[in-house]
All heavy atoms as a GROMACS GRO file, in nm:
protein
  508
    1MET      N    1   0.082  -0.120   0.000
    1MET     CA    2   0.000   0.000   0.000
    1MET      C    3   0.086   0.126   0.000
    1MET      O    4   0.058   0.220  -0.072
    1MET     CB    5  -0.092  -0.004   0.123
    1MET     CG    6  -0.186   0.112   0.134
    1MET     SD    7  -0.306   0.101   0.001
    1MET     CE    8  -0.402   0.242   0.034
    2LYS      N    9   0.194   0.126   0.081
    2LYS     CA   10   0.281   0.242   0.086
    2LYS      C   11   0.355   0.261  -0.046
    2LYS      O   12   0.377   0.373  -0.090
    2LYS     CB   13   0.382   0.228   0.200
    2LYS     CG   14   0.320   0.241   0.337
    2LYS     CD   15   0.425   0.230   0.445
    2LYS     CE   16   0.362   0.238   0.583
    2LYS     NZ   17   0.462   0.228   0.690
    3LYS      N   18   0.390   0.149  -0.111
    3LYS     CA   19   0.459   0.158  -0.240
    3LYS      C   20   0.367   0.218  -0.345
    3LYS      O   21   0.410   0.297  -0.429
    3LYS     CB   22   0.507   0.021  -0.285
    3LYS     CG   23   0.623  -0.033  -0.204
    3LYS     CD   24   0.668  -0.167  -0.257
    3LYS     CE   25   0.780  -0.223  -0.173
    3LYS     NZ   26   0.825  -0.354  -0.222
    4THR      N   27   0.240   0.183  -0.342
    4THR     CA   28   0.144   0.236  -0.438
    4THR      C   29   0.127   0.387  -0.421
    4THR      O   30   0.126   0.461  -0.520
    4THR     CB   31   0.008   0.166  -0.421
    4THR    OG1   32   0.026   0.025  -0.429
    4THR    CG2   33  -0.091   0.211  -0.526
    5ILE      N   34   0.116   0.432  -0.298
    5ILE     CA   35   0.102   0.576  -0.273
    5ILE      C   36   0.228   0.649  -0.316
    5ILE      O   37   0.223   0.755  -0.378
    5ILE     CB   38   0.069   0.600  -0.124
    5ILE    CG1   39  -0.069   0.544  -0.092
    5ILE    CG2   40   0.075   0.749  -0.091
    5ILE    CD1   41  -0.104   0.545   0.054
    6PHE      N   42   0.345   0.591  -0.285
    6PHE     CA   43   0.472   0.653  -0.321
    6PHE      C   44   0.487   0.664  -0.473
    6PHE      O   45   0.524   0.769  -0.526
    6PHE     CB   46   0.587   0.572  -0.261
    6PHE     CG   47   0.722   0.627  -0.291
    6PHE    CD1   48   0.764   0.745  -0.234
    6PHE    CD2   49   0.807   0.561  -0.379
    6PHE    CE1   50   0.889   0.798  -0.262
    6PHE    CE2   51   0.932   0.612  -0.408
    6PHE     CZ   52   0.973   0.730  -0.350
    7LEU      N   53   0.453   0.557  -0.546
    7LEU     CA   54   0.463   0.560  -0.692
    7LEU      C   55   0.363   0.658  -0.753
    7LEU      O   56   0.394   0.728  -0.850
    7LEU     CB   57   0.442   0.420  -0.748
    7LEU     CG   58   0.555   0.321  -0.726
    7LEU    CD1   59   0.516   0.182  -0.774
    7LEU    CD2   60   0.682   0.367  -0.794
    8SER      N   61   0.245   0.665  -0.695
    8SER     CA   62   0.145   0.761  -0.744
    8SER      C   63   0.193   0.904  -0.725
    8SER      O   64   0.176   0.989  -0.813
    8SER     CB   65   0.012   0.742  -0.671
    8SER     OG   66  -0.038   0.614  -0.695
    9ALA      N   67   0.254   0.933  -0.611
    9ALA     CA   68   0.306   1.067  -0.584
    9ALA      C   69   0.417   1.103  -0.683
    9ALA      O   70   0.425   1.216  -0.732
    9ALA     CB   71   0.356   1.077  -0.441
   10ILE      N   72   0.504   1.009  -0.714
   10ILE     CA   73   0.613   1.035  -0.809
   10ILE      C   74   0.556   1.061  -0.948
   10ILE      O   75   0.597   1.155  -1.017
   10ILE     CB   76   0.713   0.918  -0.810
   10ILE    CG1   77   0.792   0.917  -0.679
   10ILE    CG2   78   0.808   0.928  -0.928
   10ILE    CD1   79   0.885   0.801  -0.665
   11LEU      N   80   0.462   0.980  -0.992
   11LEU     CA   81   0.404   0.999  -1.125
   11LEU      C   82   0.330   1.133  -1.136
   11LEU      O   83   0.342   1.202  -1.237
   11LEU     CB   84   0.309   0.884  -1.158
   11LEU     CG   85   0.376   0.750  -1.189
   11LEU    CD1   86   0.270   0.643  -1.210
   11LEU    CD2   87   0.464   0.762  -1.313
   12LEU      N   88   0.256   1.171  -1.033
   12LEU     CA   89   0.184   1.299  -1.037
   12LEU      C   90   0.280   1.417  -1.036
   12LEU      O   91   0.255   1.518  -1.102
   12LEU     CB   92   0.087   1.308  -0.919
   12LEU     CG   93  -0.034   1.215  -0.928
   12LEU    CD1   94  -0.118   1.225  -0.801
   12LEU    CD2   95  -0.118   1.247  -1.050
   13SER      N   96   0.390   1.407  -0.965
   13SER     CA   97   0.486   1.517  -0.964
   13SER      C   98   0.555   1.532  -1.100
   13SER      O   99   0.588   1.642  -1.142
   13SER     CB  100   0.589   1.498  -0.853
   13SER     OG  101   0.669   1.385  -0.879
   14VAL      N  102   0.577   1.422  -1.171
   14VAL     CA  103   0.637   1.430  -1.304
   14VAL      C  104   0.543   1.501  -1.400
   14VAL      O  105   0.584   1.587  -1.478
   14VAL     CB  106   0.674   1.288  -1.355
   14VAL    CG1  107   0.713   1.294  -1.502
   14VAL    CG2  108   0.786   1.229  -1.272
   15PHE      N  109   0.416   1.469  -1.395
   15PHE     CA  110   0.319   1.536  -1.481
   15PHE      C  111   0.307   1.683  -1.445
   15PHE      O  112   0.291   1.769  -1.529
   15PHE     CB  113   0.182   1.468  -1.474
   15PHE     CG  114   0.178   1.336  -1.543
   15PHE    CD1  115   0.141   1.222  -1.475
   15PHE    CD2  116   0.211   1.324  -1.676
   15PHE    CE1  117   0.138   1.099  -1.537
   15PHE    CE2  118   0.208   1.202  -1.741
   15PHE     CZ  119   0.171   1.090  -1.670
   16HIS      N  120   0.314   1.714  -1.317
   16HIS     CA  121   0.305   1.853  -1.273
   16HIS      C  122   0.425   1.933  -1.324
   16HIS      O  123   0.410   2.045  -1.370
   16HIS     CB  124   0.297   1.858  -1.120
   16HIS     CG  125   0.287   1.995  -1.065
   16HIS    ND1  126   0.175   2.073  -1.083
   16HIS    CD2  127   0.375   2.072  -0.995
   16HIS    CE1  128   0.195   2.189  -1.026
   16HIS    NE2  129   0.316   2.190  -0.971
   17LEU      N  130   0.545   1.878  -1.318
   17LEU     CA  131   0.663   1.947  -1.367
   17LEU      C  132   0.658   1.967  -1.518
   17LEU      O  133   0.699   2.070  -1.569
   17LEU     CB  134   0.789   1.869  -1.329
   17LEU     CG  135   0.822   1.863  -1.181
   17LEU    CD1  136   0.941   1.771  -1.158
   17LEU    CD2  137   0.850   2.002  -1.127
   18ASN      N  138   0.604   1.873  -1.590
   18ASN     CA  139   0.590   1.886  -1.734
   18ASN      C  140   0.491   1.996  -1.769
   18ASN      O  141   0.511   2.070  -1.864
   18ASN     CB  142   0.546   1.752  -1.793
   18ASN     CG  143   0.546   1.755  -1.944
   18ASN    OD1  144   0.615   1.836  -2.005
   18ASN    ND2  145   0.468   1.669  -2.004
   19ALA      N  146   0.385   2.009  -1.693
   19ALA     CA  147   0.283   2.109  -1.722
   19ALA      C  148   0.335   2.251  -1.698
   19ALA      O  149   0.290   2.345  -1.760
   19ALA     CB  150   0.160   2.084  -1.635
   20GLN      N  151   0.432   2.270  -1.610
   20GLN     CA  152   0.483   2.402  -1.580
   20GLN      C  153   0.572   2.458  -1.691
   20GLN      O  154   0.594   2.577  -1.697
   20GLN     CB  155   0.561   2.399  -1.449
   20GLN     CG  156   0.476   2.366  -1.329
   20GLN     CD  157   0.368   2.470  -1.305
   20GLN    OE1  158   0.393   2.588  -1.320
   20GLN    NE2  159   0.249   2.425  -1.271
   21SER      N  160   0.624   2.374  -1.777
   21SER     CA  161   0.716   2.422  -1.879
   21SER      C  162   0.648   2.462  -2.010
   21SER      O  163   0.714   2.515  -2.098
   21SER     CB  164   0.821   2.313  -1.908
   21SER     OG  165   0.757   2.200  -1.963
   22THR      N  166   0.520   2.441  -2.024
   22THR     CA  167   0.450   2.474  -2.149
   22THR      C  168   0.386   2.612  -2.140
   22THR      O  169   0.357   2.662  -2.033
   22THR     CB  170   0.342   2.369  -2.181
   22THR    OG1  171   0.249   2.366  -2.073
   22THR    CG2  172   0.404   2.232  -2.200
   23LYS      N  173   0.361   2.672  -2.255
   23LYS     CA  174   0.296   2.801  -2.261
   23LYS      C  175   0.146   2.783  -2.241
   23LYS      O  176   0.085   2.696  -2.303
   23LYS     CB  177   0.324   2.865  -2.397
   23LYS     CG  178   0.279   3.006  -2.408
   23LYS     CD  179   0.325   3.068  -2.539
   23LYS     CE  180   0.277   3.210  -2.548
   23LYS     NZ  181   0.320   3.274  -2.670
   24HIS      N  182   0.085   2.867  -2.158
   24HIS     CA  183  -0.055   2.850  -2.121
   24HIS      C  184  -0.150   2.947  -2.192
   24HIS      O  185  -0.270   2.936  -2.176
   24HIS     CB  186  -0.073   2.866  -1.970
   24HIS     CG  187  -0.005   2.759  -1.892
   24HIS    ND1  188  -0.049   2.630  -1.888
   24HIS    CD2  189   0.106   2.762  -1.815
   24HIS    CE1  190   0.030   2.558  -1.813
   24HIS    NE2  191   0.126   2.636  -1.767
   25VAL      N  192  -0.099   3.043  -2.266
   25VAL     CA  193  -0.185   3.141  -2.332
   25VAL      C  194  -0.156   3.144  -2.481
   25VAL      O  195  -0.048   3.106  -2.526
   25VAL     CB  196  -0.166   3.283  -2.272
   25VAL    CG1  197  -0.206   3.286  -2.127
   25VAL    CG2  198  -0.026   3.331  -2.288
   26GLU      N  199  -0.252   3.190  -2.558
   26GLU     CA  200  -0.236   3.204  -2.702
   26GLU      C  201  -0.168   3.338  -2.733
   26GLU      O  202  -0.165   3.428  -2.650
   26GLU     CB  203  -0.372   3.200  -2.771
   26GLU     CG  204  -0.446   3.068  -2.754
   26GLU     CD  205  -0.378   2.955  -2.828
   26GLU    OE1  206  -0.320   2.981  -2.935
   26GLU    OE2  207  -0.383   2.843  -2.779
   27ASP      N  208  -0.116   3.352  -2.855
   27ASP     CA  209  -0.053   3.478  -2.894
   27ASP      C  210  -0.155   3.589  -2.910
   27ASP      O  211  -0.131   3.702  -2.870
   27ASP     CB  212   0.023   3.460  -3.025
   27ASP     CG  213   0.146   3.372  -3.007
   27ASP    OD1  214   0.200   3.369  -2.895
   27ASP    OD2  215   0.186   3.308  -3.105
   28GLY      N  216  -0.270   3.559  -2.969
   28GLY     CA  217  -0.375   3.658  -2.986
   28GLY      C  218  -0.509   3.591  -3.001
   28GLY      O  219  -0.520   3.486  -3.064
   29LEU      N  220  -0.613   3.650  -2.943
   29LEU     CA  221  -0.747   3.592  -2.949
   29LEU      C  222  -0.847   3.704  -2.971
   29LEU      O  223  -0.854   3.799  -2.893
   29LEU     CB  224  -0.778   3.518  -2.818
   29LEU     CG  225  -0.915   3.454  -2.806
   29LEU    CD1  226  -0.927   3.339  -2.905
   29LEU    CD2  227  -0.936   3.403  -2.665
   30PHE      N  228  -0.923   3.697  -3.082
   30PHE     CA  229  -1.025   3.796  -3.115
   30PHE      C  230  -1.161   3.737  -3.083
   30PHE      O  231  -1.190   3.623  -3.118
   30PHE     CB  232  -1.015   3.833  -3.264
   30PHE     CG  233  -1.113   3.936  -3.306
   30PHE    CD1  234  -1.094   4.068  -3.271
   30PHE    CD2  235  -1.223   3.902  -3.381
   30PHE    CE1  236  -1.185   4.165  -3.310
   30PHE    CE2  237  -1.314   3.997  -3.421
   30PHE     CZ  238  -1.294   4.130  -3.385
   31LYS      N  239  -1.248   3.816  -3.018
   31LYS     CA  240  -1.378   3.766  -2.976
   31LYS      C  241  -1.485   3.872  -3.001
   31LYS      O  242  -1.462   3.990  -2.978
   31LYS     CB  243  -1.371   3.733  -2.827
   31LYS     CG  244  -1.496   3.680  -2.767
   31LYS     CD  245  -1.479   3.632  -2.623
   31LYS     CE  246  -1.406   3.727  -2.536
   31LYS     NZ  247  -1.404   3.690  -2.394
   32VAL      N  248  -1.602   3.827  -3.050
   32VAL     CA  249  -1.717   3.914  -3.070
   32VAL      C  250  -1.826   3.869  -2.975
   32VAL      O  251  -1.861   3.751  -2.971
   32VAL     CB  252  -1.768   3.907  -3.217
   32VAL    CG1  253  -1.892   3.991  -3.234
   32VAL    CG2  254  -1.659   3.951  -3.312
   33ASN      N  255  -1.880   3.962  -2.898
   33ASN     CA  256  -1.983   3.932  -2.800
   33ASN      C  257  -2.117   3.981  -2.854
   33ASN      O  258  -2.132   4.098  -2.888
   33ASN     CB  259  -1.950   4.000  -2.667
   33ASN     CG  260  -2.039   3.953  -2.556
   33ASN    OD1  261  -2.133   3.878  -2.577
   33ASN    ND2  262  -2.008   3.998  -2.435
   34ALA      N  263  -2.216   3.893  -2.861
   34ALA     CA  264  -2.347   3.929  -2.915
   34ALA      C  265  -2.446   3.972  -2.807
   34ALA      O  266  -2.535   4.051  -2.834
   34ALA     CB  267  -2.405   3.810  -2.992
   35LEU      N  268  -2.434   3.924  -2.685
   35LEU     CA  269  -2.529   3.959  -2.579
   35LEU      C  270  -2.512   4.104  -2.533
   35LEU      O  271  -2.609   4.177  -2.523
   35LEU     CB  272  -2.512   3.864  -2.460
   35LEU     CG  273  -2.549   3.718  -2.488
   35LEU    CD1  274  -2.520   3.633  -2.366
   35LEU    CD2  275  -2.694   3.706  -2.528
   36ALA      N  276  -2.392   4.144  -2.504
   36ALA     CA  277  -2.360   4.284  -2.478
   36ALA      C  278  -2.272   4.326  -2.595
   36ALA      O  279  -2.152   4.298  -2.595
   36ALA     CB  280  -2.286   4.300  -2.346
   37PRO      N  281  -2.329   4.389  -2.699
   37PRO     CA  282  -2.257   4.410  -2.825
   37PRO      C  283  -2.120   4.473  -2.806
   37PRO      O  284  -2.106   4.579  -2.746
   37PRO     CB  285  -2.348   4.503  -2.903
   37PRO     CG  286  -2.482   4.486  -2.842
   37PRO     CD  287  -2.460   4.452  -2.699
   38GLY      N  288  -2.019   4.404  -2.857
   38GLY     CA  289  -1.884   4.455  -2.846
   38GLY      C  290  -1.783   4.357  -2.901
   38GLY      O  291  -1.816   4.247  -2.944
   39ILE      N  292  -1.658   4.401  -2.901
   39ILE     CA  293  -1.548   4.317  -2.947
   39ILE      C  294  -1.438   4.317  -2.841
   39ILE      O  295  -1.428   4.409  -2.759
   39ILE     CB  296  -1.492   4.366  -3.082
   39ILE    CG1  297  -1.445   4.512  -3.073
   39ILE    CG2  298  -1.593   4.348  -3.193
   39ILE    CD1  299  -1.374   4.561  -3.196
   40SER      N  300  -1.357   4.213  -2.843
   40SER     CA  301  -1.249   4.198  -2.747
   40SER      C  302  -1.130   4.135  -2.816
   40SER      O  303  -1.146   4.047  -2.901
   40SER     CB  304  -1.295   4.111  -2.630
   40SER     OG  305  -1.190   4.083  -2.542
   41TYR      N  306  -1.009   4.181  -2.780
   41TYR     CA  307  -0.886   4.122  -2.831
   41TYR      C  308  -0.796   4.094  -2.712
   41TYR      O  309  -0.766   4.184  -2.633
   41TYR     CB  310  -0.816   4.214  -2.931
   41TYR     CG  311  -0.694   4.151  -2.993
   41TYR    CD1  312  -0.708   4.052  -3.088
   41TYR    CD2  313  -0.567   4.189  -2.956
   41TYR    CE1  314  -0.597   3.991  -3.145
   41TYR    CE2  315  -0.455   4.130  -3.012
   41TYR     CZ  316  -0.472   4.032  -3.107
   41TYR     OH  317  -0.362   3.972  -3.164
   42GLU      N  318  -0.756   3.968  -2.698
   42GLU     CA  319  -0.669   3.928  -2.589
   42GLU      C  320  -0.531   3.896  -2.645
   42GLU      O  321  -0.517   3.810  -2.731
   42GLU     CB  322  -0.728   3.806  -2.518
   42GLU     CG  323  -0.658   3.770  -2.390
   42GLU     CD  324  -0.732   3.663  -2.314
   42GLU    OE1  325  -0.843   3.626  -2.353
   42GLU    OE2  326  -0.674   3.616  -2.214
   43LEU      N  327  -0.430   3.966  -2.596
   43LEU     CA  328  -0.294   3.954  -2.646
   43LEU      C  329  -0.209   3.882  -2.542
   43LEU      O  330  -0.205   3.923  -2.426
   43LEU     CB  331  -0.237   4.093  -2.673
   43LEU     CG  332  -0.094   4.102  -2.722
   43LEU    CD1  333  -0.082   4.040  -2.860
   43LEU    CD2  334  -0.050   4.247  -2.726
   44GLY      N  335  -0.143   3.774  -2.583
   44GLY     CA  336  -0.054   3.702  -2.493
   44GLY      C  337   0.078   3.776  -2.477
   44GLY      O  338   0.153   3.790  -2.573
   45VAL      N  339   0.107   3.824  -2.358
   45VAL     CA  340   0.226   3.903  -2.332
   45VAL      C  341   0.342   3.814  -2.288
   45VAL      O  342   0.454   3.830  -2.332
   45VAL     CB  343   0.198   4.012  -2.226
   45VAL    CG1  344   0.322   4.094  -2.199
   45VAL    CG2  345   0.084   4.101  -2.271
   46ALA      N  346   0.315   3.720  -2.198
   46ALA     CA  347   0.418   3.628  -2.148
   46ALA      C  348   0.356   3.488  -2.144
   46ALA      O  349   0.248   3.465  -2.197
   46ALA     CB  350   0.465   3.672  -2.010
   47ASP      N  351   0.426   3.394  -2.080
   47ASP     CA  352   0.378   3.256  -2.074
   47ASP      C  353   0.244   3.243  -2.001
   47ASP      O  354   0.162   3.160  -2.036
   47ASP     CB  355   0.480   3.166  -2.005
   47ASP     CG  356   0.602   3.144  -2.093
   47ASP    OD1  357   0.594   3.173  -2.213
   47ASP    OD2  358   0.704   3.097  -2.039
   48LYS      N  359   0.223   3.325  -1.899
   48LYS     CA  360   0.101   3.315  -1.819
   48LYS      C  361   0.031   3.449  -1.802
   48LYS      O  362  -0.050   3.465  -1.712
   48LYS     CB  363   0.133   3.258  -1.680
   48LYS     CG  364   0.188   3.118  -1.685
   48LYS     CD  365   0.219   3.068  -1.546
   48LYS     CE  366   0.282   2.931  -1.552
   48LYS     NZ  367   0.320   2.884  -1.419
   49THR      N  368   0.061   3.548  -1.887
   49THR     CA  369   0.006   3.682  -1.872
   49THR      C  370  -0.057   3.727  -2.004
   49THR      O  371   0.001   3.707  -2.111
   49THR     CB  372   0.117   3.781  -1.832
   49THR    OG1  373   0.184   3.731  -1.718
   49THR    CG2  374   0.060   3.917  -1.800
   50THR      N  375  -0.175   3.790  -1.995
   50THR     CA  376  -0.242   3.842  -2.113
   50THR      C  377  -0.281   3.988  -2.090
   50THR      O  378  -0.293   4.035  -1.977
   50THR     CB  379  -0.369   3.763  -2.146
   50THR    OG1  380  -0.459   3.770  -2.037
   50THR    CG2  381  -0.336   3.619  -2.177
   51LEU      N  382  -0.301   4.058  -2.200
   51LEU     CA  383  -0.351   4.194  -2.199
   51LEU      C  384  -0.482   4.193  -2.277
   51LEU      O  385  -0.486   4.151  -2.392
   51LEU     CB  386  -0.250   4.288  -2.266
   51LEU     CG  387  -0.288   4.434  -2.276
   51LEU    CD1  388  -0.299   4.495  -2.136
   51LEU    CD2  389  -0.184   4.509  -2.356
   52ASN      N  390  -0.590   4.238  -2.214
   52ASN     CA  391  -0.723   4.231  -2.272
   52ASN      C  392  -0.768   4.372  -2.311
   52ASN      O  393  -0.775   4.461  -2.228
   52ASN     CB  394  -0.821   4.168  -2.173
   52ASN     CG  395  -0.952   4.134  -2.237
   52ASN    OD1  396  -0.964   4.129  -2.359
   52ASN    ND2  397  -1.053   4.111  -2.156
   53LEU      N  398  -0.803   4.391  -2.440
   53LEU     CA  399  -0.854   4.518  -2.491
   53LEU      C  400  -0.998   4.496  -2.533
   53LEU      O  401  -1.027   4.406  -2.611
   53LEU     CB  402  -0.770   4.564  -2.610
   53LEU     CG  403  -0.619   4.573  -2.585
   53LEU    CD1  404  -0.546   4.592  -2.717
   53LEU    CD2  405  -0.590   4.687  -2.490
   54GLU      N  406  -1.090   4.582  -2.482
   54GLU     CA  407  -1.232   4.564  -2.511
   54GLU      C  408  -1.295   4.695  -2.557
   54GLU      O  409  -1.256   4.802  -2.511
   54GLU     CB  410  -1.307   4.518  -2.387
   54GLU     CG  411  -1.278   4.378  -2.344
   54GLU     CD  412  -1.367   4.335  -2.229
   54GLU    OE1  413  -1.480   4.292  -2.258
   54GLU    OE2  414  -1.324   4.348  -2.115
   55ALA      N  415  -1.393   4.684  -2.644
   55ALA     CA  416  -1.478   4.795  -2.684
   55ALA      C  417  -1.620   4.741  -2.691
   55ALA      O  418  -1.646   4.640  -2.756
   55ALA     CB  419  -1.435   4.851  -2.819
   56PHE      N  420  -1.714   4.805  -2.621
   56PHE     CA  421  -1.851   4.755  -2.620
   56PHE      C  422  -1.948   4.871  -2.606
   56PHE      O  423  -1.911   4.982  -2.569
   56PHE     CB  424  -1.872   4.653  -2.508
   56PHE     CG  425  -1.851   4.707  -2.369
   56PHE    CD1  426  -1.957   4.758  -2.297
   56PHE    CD2  427  -1.725   4.708  -2.312
   56PHE    CE1  428  -1.938   4.808  -2.170
   56PHE    CE2  429  -1.705   4.757  -2.185
   56PHE     CZ  430  -1.812   4.808  -2.114
   57LEU      N  431  -2.074   4.843  -2.638
   57LEU     CA  432  -2.182   4.940  -2.625
   57LEU      C  433  -2.260   4.908  -2.498
   57LEU      O  434  -2.296   4.793  -2.474
   57LEU     CB  435  -2.277   4.932  -2.744
   57LEU     CG  436  -2.219   4.974  -2.879
   57LEU    CD1  437  -2.320   4.946  -2.989
   57LEU    CD2  438  -2.183   5.120  -2.878
   58GLY      N  439  -2.288   5.009  -2.419
   58GLY     CA  440  -2.368   4.990  -2.299
   58GLY      C  441  -2.500   5.063  -2.314
   58GLY      O  442  -2.506   5.175  -2.366
   59PHE      N  443  -2.606   5.002  -2.271
   59PHE     CA  444  -2.739   5.061  -2.279
   59PHE      C  445  -2.790   5.088  -2.139
   59PHE      O  446  -2.766   5.011  -2.047
   59PHE     CB  447  -2.836   4.966  -2.351
   59PHE     CG  448  -2.795   4.937  -2.492
   59PHE    CD1  449  -2.735   4.818  -2.524
   59PHE    CD2  450  -2.816   5.031  -2.593
   59PHE    CE1  451  -2.697   4.789  -2.654
   59PHE    CE2  452  -2.778   5.003  -2.722
   59PHE     CZ  453  -2.719   4.883  -2.753
   60ALA      N  454  -2.863   5.199  -2.125
   60ALA     CA  455  -2.920   5.233  -1.994
   60ALA      C  456  -3.060   5.286  -2.016
   60ALA      O  457  -3.092   5.351  -2.115
   60ALA     CB  458  -2.835   5.338  -1.925
   61LEU      N  459  -3.146   5.258  -1.921
   61LEU     CA  460  -3.284   5.305  -1.923
   61LEU      C  461  -3.302   5.393  -1.800
   61LEU      O  462  -3.289   5.346  -1.687
   61LEU     CB  463  -3.382   5.188  -1.921
   61LEU     CG  464  -3.529   5.220  -1.919
   61LEU    CD1  465  -3.567   5.297  -2.046
   61LEU    CD2  466  -3.612   5.094  -1.907
   62ASN      N  467  -3.326   5.519  -1.825
   62ASN     CA  468  -3.345   5.613  -1.715
   62ASN      C  469  -3.490   5.656  -1.709
   62ASN      O  470  -3.553   5.684  -1.810
   62ASN     CB  471  -3.257   5.738  -1.734
   62ASN     CG  472  -3.110   5.707  -1.722
   62ASN    OD1  473  -3.072   5.619  -1.645
   62ASN    ND2  474  -3.028   5.777  -1.798
   63GLY      N  475  -3.543   5.665  -1.590
   63GLY     CA  476  -3.680   5.709  -1.572
   63GLY      C  477  -3.688   5.804  -1.455
   63GLY      O  478  -3.600   5.810  -1.371
   64GLY      N  479  -3.792   5.880  -1.452
   64GLY     CA  480  -3.809   5.974  -1.342
   64GLY      C  481  -3.931   6.063  -1.367
   64GLY      O  482  -3.982   6.071  -1.479
   65THR      N  483  -3.977   6.128  -1.265
   65THR     CA  484  -4.096   6.212  -1.278
   65THR      C  485  -4.062   6.356  -1.307
   65THR      O  486  -4.146   6.431  -1.357
   65THR     CB  487  -4.177   6.205  -1.147
   65THR    OG1  488  -4.094   6.247  -1.039
   65THR    CG2  489  -4.228   6.064  -1.123
   66ASP      N  490  -3.942   6.403  -1.276
   66ASP     CA  491  -3.908   6.544  -1.296
   66ASP      C  492  -3.830   6.566  -1.426
   66ASP      O  493  -3.742   6.649  -1.432
   66ASP     CB  494  -3.833   6.597  -1.175
   66ASP     CG  495  -3.717   6.510  -1.132
   66ASP    OD1  496  -3.720   6.389  -1.165
   66ASP    OD2  497  -3.624   6.560  -1.066
   67ARG      N  498  -3.863   6.496  -1.532
   67ARG     CA  499  -3.797   6.514  -1.661
   67ARG      C  500  -3.891   6.577  -1.758
   67ARG      O  501  -4.004   6.547  -1.771
   67ARG     CB  502  -3.745   6.381  -1.716
   67ARG     CG  503  -3.634   6.329  -1.633
   67ARG     CD  504  -3.579   6.202  -1.699
   67ARG     NE  505  -3.480   6.145  -1.613
   67ARG     CZ  506  -3.353   6.136  -1.641
   67ARG    NH1  507  -3.308   6.179  -1.757
   67ARG    NH2  508  -3.268   6.083  -1.559
   0.00000   0.00000   0.00000
């Protein structure tokens, strides 16, 4: 039982180390949003960092009695 746990821990640590060396973000990602009309561009700056640029339209409904 102890050998099984030990081998499982070694195998999981190897997979974890392999996952840390790969790039996790894309170079660039363009997105169009239909629910809240707008566009977005996500730029991969580093291995785990992105810069998000957005432009969208916002709608508001204002009401009142003194208008």
